[in-house]
C-alpha positions in Angstrom: -16.6 -37.9 -59.1 -13.4 -36.3 -57.8 -10.9 -38.7 -56.4 -9.7 -38.6 -52.7 -6.2 -37.6 -53.9 -7.5 -34.5 -55.8 -9.6 -33.6 -52.8 -6.5 -33.7 -50.6 -4.5 -31.6 -53.1 -7.2 -28.9 -53.2 -7.4 -28.9 -49.4 -3.6 -28.5 -49.2 -3.7 -25.6 -51.7 -6.5 -23.9 -49.8 -4.5 -24.2 -46.6 -1.5 -22.7 -48.3 -3.6 -19.8 -49.5 -5.0 -19.1 -46.1 -1.5 -19.3 -44.5 -0.2 -16.8 -47.1 -3.1 -14.4 -46.4 -2.4 -14.7 -42.7 1.3 -14.0 -43.1 0.4 -11.0 -45.3 -1.9 -9.7 -42.7 0.8 -10.1 -40.1 3.2 -8.2 -42.3 0.7 -5.4 -42.7 0.2 -5.2 -38.9 3.9 -5.3 -38.1 4.7 -2.7 -40.9 2.1 -0.4 -39.4 3.5 -0.9 -35.9 7.0 0.0 -37.2 5.7 3.0 -39.1 6.4 1.5 -42.6 4.2 2.1 -45.6 3.8 -1.0 -47.8 1.2 -0.7 -50.5 0.4 -2.7 -53.6 1.3 -6.3 -54.4 5.0 -5.6 -53.8 6.2 -7.0 -50.5 9.7 -7.1 -49.0 11.7 -10.2 -50.0 12.0 -12.9 -47.3 15.7 -12.1 -46.8 14.6 -8.6 -45.6 11.2 -9.4 -44.1 12.3 -12.3 -41.7 14.9 -10.2 -39.8 12.4 -7.3 -39.8 9.7 -9.5 -38.3 12.0 -10.8 -35.6 13.0 -7.3 -34.7 9.4 -6.2 -34.5 8.4 -9.1 -32.3 11.4 -8.3 -30.0 10.4 -4.7 -29.8 6.8 -5.5 -29.0 7.8 -8.0 -26.4 10.1 -5.5 -24.8 7.3 -2.9 -24.6 5.0 -5.4 -23.0 7.6 -6.4 -20.5 8.4 -2.8 -19.6 4.7 -2.0 -19.1 4.3 -5.1 -16.9 7.3 -4.2 -14.8 6.2 -0.6 -14.5 2.7 -1.6 -13.3 4.1 -4.1 -10.8 6.6 -1.6 -9.4 3.8 0.9 -8.5 2.7 0.9 -4.9 -1.0 0.3 -4.0 -3.3 3.1 -5.2 -4.9 3.9 -1.8 -8.1 6.0 -1.9 -7.9 9.1 0.3 -10.5 11.8 1.1 -9.4 15.5 1.1 -8.7 17.1 4.5 -10.5 20.4 3.9 -10.3 23.2 6.4 -11.9 26.7 6.1 -9.3 29.1 4.7 -8.9 32.8 4.2 -7.2 33.5 0.8 -5.1 36.5 0.1 -5.9 38.1 -3.2 -8.3 36.8 -5.9 -8.8 33.0 -5.9 -10.8 30.7 -8.1 -12.3 27.4 -7.1 -10.3 24.5 -8.6 -13.4 22.4 -8.9 -16.0 24.6 -10.6 -13.5 27.3 -11.9 -15.7 30.1 -10.5 -14.5 33.1 -8.4 -14.3 32.9 -4.6 -16.2 35.9 -3.2 -15.6 37.5 0.1 -12.9 39.1 2.2 -12.3 36.1 4.6 -13.2 32.4 4.8 -14.0 32.4 1.1 -13.6 28.7 0.8 -11.8 25.6 2.0 -8.3 24.3 1.4 -7.0 20.7 1.7 -4.3 20.6 4.4 -2.7 17.6 2.7 -2.6 18.5 -1.0 -3.4 22.2 -1.1 -6.6 22.0 -3.3 -8.7 25.2 -3.1 -12.5 24.9 -3.6 -15.8 26.5 -2.5 -17.2 25.0 0.7 -20.3 23.8 -1.3 -18.0 22.2 -3.9 -16.0 20.3 -1.4 -18.7 17.7 -1.0 -18.5 16.9 -4.8 -14.7 16.6 -5.1 -13.6 13.0 -5.9 -11.8 11.0 -3.2 -8.5 11.4 -5.0 -6.3 13.4 -2.6 -2.6 13.1 -3.4 -0.8 14.6 -0.4 2.2 16.9 -1.2 5.3 16.8 1.0 5.1 20.7 1.0 2.0 20.3 3.2 2.7 17.0 5.0 5.8 18.1 7.0 5.8 15.4 9.8 5.9 11.6 10.0 4.7 10.9 13.5 1.1 11.8 14.3 0.4 11.9 10.6 -2.7 10.0 9.4 -1.4 6.7 7.9 -3.0 6.8 4.5 -1.8 10.5 4.1 1.8 9.5 4.9 2.0 6.6 2.5 0.5 8.6 -0.3 2.7 11.6 0.3 5.8 9.3 0.2 4.4 7.1 -2.6 5.0 3.9 -0.6 2.9 0.9 0.5 3.6 1.3 4.2 4.9 4.1 6.4 8.7 4.2 6.1 9.0 4.2 9.9 7.4 0.7 10.0 9.6 -0.6 7.2 12.9 0.9 8.5 12.4 -0.1 12.1 11.3 -3.6 11.3 14.3 -4.2 9.0 16.6 -2.9 11.7 15.0 -5.1 14.4 15.1 -8.2 12.2 18.7 -7.6 11.3 20.1 -7.5 14.8 17.4 -7.8 17.5 15.2 -10.9 17.0 17.1 -12.8 19.7 17.2 -9.9 22.2 15.5 -11.0 25.4 12.3 -9.2 26.2 12.0 -7.7 22.7 9.2 -5.1 22.6 8.5 -5.7 26.3 11.6 -3.8 27.5 11.7 -0.1 26.9 14.6 2.0 25.6 15.5 5.4 27.1 12.6 7.8 26.5 14.9 10.6 25.5 16.6 8.4 22.9 13.2 7.3 21.6 12.1 10.9 21.3 15.4 11.6 19.4 14.4 8.9 16.8 11.0 10.4 16.5 12.4 13.9 15.9 14.9 12.5 13.3 12.1 10.8 11.3 10.1 14.0 11.4 13.1 16.0 10.2 15.0 13.6 7.9 12.4 11.0 6.8 13.9 8.1 5.0 17.4 9.5 5.5 17.2 8.9 9.3 20.0 6.8 10.7 18.7 4.1 13.1 21.7 1.7 12.7 23.7 0.3 15.6 26.2 3.1 15.1 23.5 5.6 16.0 21.5 3.6 18.5 23.2 0.5 19.9 20.2 -0.5 22.1 17.6 -2.2 19.9 15.0 -1.4 22.5 15.2 2.3 21.4 14.2 1.2 17.9 11.3 -1.0 19.2 10.2 1.9 21.4 10.3 4.3 18.3 8.1 1.9 16.4 5.6 1.4 19.2 5.5 5.2 19.7 4.7 5.7 16.0 1.8 3.3 16.2 0.5 4.9 19.3 0.7 8.4 17.9 -1.4 7.6 14.8 -4.6 9.8 14.8 -6.5 6.7 13.5 -5.1 3.4 14.9 -3.9 0.7 12.5 -7.2 -1.2 13.3 -9.4 1.8 12.6 -12.1 3.1 14.9 -14.8 2.0 12.4 -13.5 -1.6 12.4 -12.8 -1.7 16.1 -16.3 -3.0 17.3 -16.2 -5.8 14.8 -12.8 -7.0 15.8 -13.8 -7.1 19.5 -17.0 -9.0 18.6 -14.9 -11.6 16.7 -12.5 -12.0 19.6 -15.5 -13.1 21.8 -16.4 -16.0 19.5 -15.7 -19.4 20.8 -15.8 -21.5 17.6 -12.3 -21.4 16.0 -13.6 -21.9 12.5 -16.3 -19.2 12.7 -13.7 -17.0 14.4 -11.3 -17.4 11.5 -13.9 -16.6 8.9 -15.1 -13.6 10.9 -11.6 -12.2 11.2 -11.2 -12.4 7.4 -14.4 -10.3 7.1 -13.3 -7.9 9.7 -10.0 -7.3 8.0 -11.8 -6.2 4.8 -13.2 -3.3 6.8 -9.8 -1.7 7.1 -8.6 0.9 4.7 -6.0 -0.5 2.2 -3.0 1.3 3.8 -4.0 0.1 7.3 -4.5 -3.5 6.1 -1.1 -3.6 4.4 0.6 -2.1 7.5 -1.1 -4.6 9.8 -0.2 -7.5 7.5 3.5 -6.5 7.4 3.6 -6.1 11.2 2.0 -9.5 11.9 4.4 -11.2 9.6 7.2 -9.6 11.5 5.8 -10.5 14.9 5.4 -14.1 13.8 9.2 -14.1 13.1 9.7 -12.7 16.6 7.7 -15.7 18.1 9.9 -18.1 16.1 12.8 -16.9 18.2 10.9 -17.3 21.5 13.6 -19.6 22.9 16.0 -16.6 23.0 13.8 -13.5 23.3 11.1 -15.1 25.5 8.3 -13.4 23.6 5.4 -15.5 22.4 2.2 -14.5 20.6 0.4 -13.9 23.9 3.1 -11.7 25.3 3.2 -9.7 22.1 -0.6 -9.4 22.2 -0.4 -7.8 25.6 2.2 -5.3 24.2 0.5 -4.4 20.9 -3.2 -4.9 21.8 -3.8 -1.4 23.2 -1.5 0.1 20.6 -3.2 -1.3 17.5 -6.8 -1.2 18.8 -8.1 1.9 20.4 -11.8 2.7 20.8 -12.9 6.3 20.9 -15.3 7.6 23.5 -15.5 4.5 25.7 -16.2 4.7 29.4 -13.4 3.6 31.7 -15.1 0.2 32.7 -15.8 -0.8 29.0 -12.3 0.2 28.0 -10.8 -1.9 30.8 -12.9 -4.9 29.8 -11.8 -4.6 26.2 -8.1 -4.9 27.0 -8.5 -8.7 27.2 -10.1 -8.9 23.8 -7.5 -6.5 22.3 -4.8 -8.9 23.4 -6.7 -11.9 21.9 -7.2 -10.1 18.6 -3.4 -9.5 18.2 -2.5 -12.9 19.4 -4.9 -14.6 16.9 -3.6 -12.4 14.0 0.0 -13.4 14.8 -0.7 -17.1 15.0 -2.8 -17.1 11.8 -1.0 -14.4 9.7 -0.3 -16.9 6.9 -4.0 -17.8 6.6 -5.6 -14.4 7.2 -3.5 -12.2 5.0 
């Protein structure tokens, strides 16, 4: 009967063999990754292999880190449908979806006004929702659909929102009546024209516009001019219903569900705006603007219902204010 000592020796030898096979396998993998060809029983000596292994691991780690950074640096991949309009093409044209010829002398097909995709009218219903707007076609900032603008500029939020909020927080949080007081309308229109013309290069610093109310006015005008409000038409009824709830716990959960109805670009813009407005309320002692006051200002701007009669729209104003007020007070929980 074999002794315990001999059993331990055999166990140790087996372990060493397995370790050697594992290291050999690692060597083969690393050699392949480095483009080396190592065949047969001959392996590089340890004096060569160890530095080579460390180098390979460092290279692989670097590649993983670069891939991670590259992925994290990308903005949100917002889904966008094509904005097709009937178009008359000059000269011969082929459908970019089915690759067949477009027949006719006029109105041969449709063209996406945002990315320029040309397809048959019947093919337009089958095109994936992957429109990537081109700045050659998207030539304005104000009155441009929100998702279209952020995809065209490859950003998470509209640059108007980012730039105006940064400027306001840098020099205007303690300004009395912030967002309630209006800047000169001509100056606000100048800012709008500058954004449409120069985009991210627009100068809205104190050197260009000393009155911070001009910048707040430009931001509010941008939000009012959106073809689809930040809280979209589809989600509007749900938000109004939630505002009418009396149980705070049920209301909070219902708001979370309502926020999920928003398109990704709208949700991100609303989140960023609410975080900013919460900072405004933290300076209420100086600017005299609390969540209720800001709700009055931003309610009709962020929530607009289409095709409502005058009486219903008037009744909704109270709930619009309550929606914005609740979002400001609970931004850290809801977003």
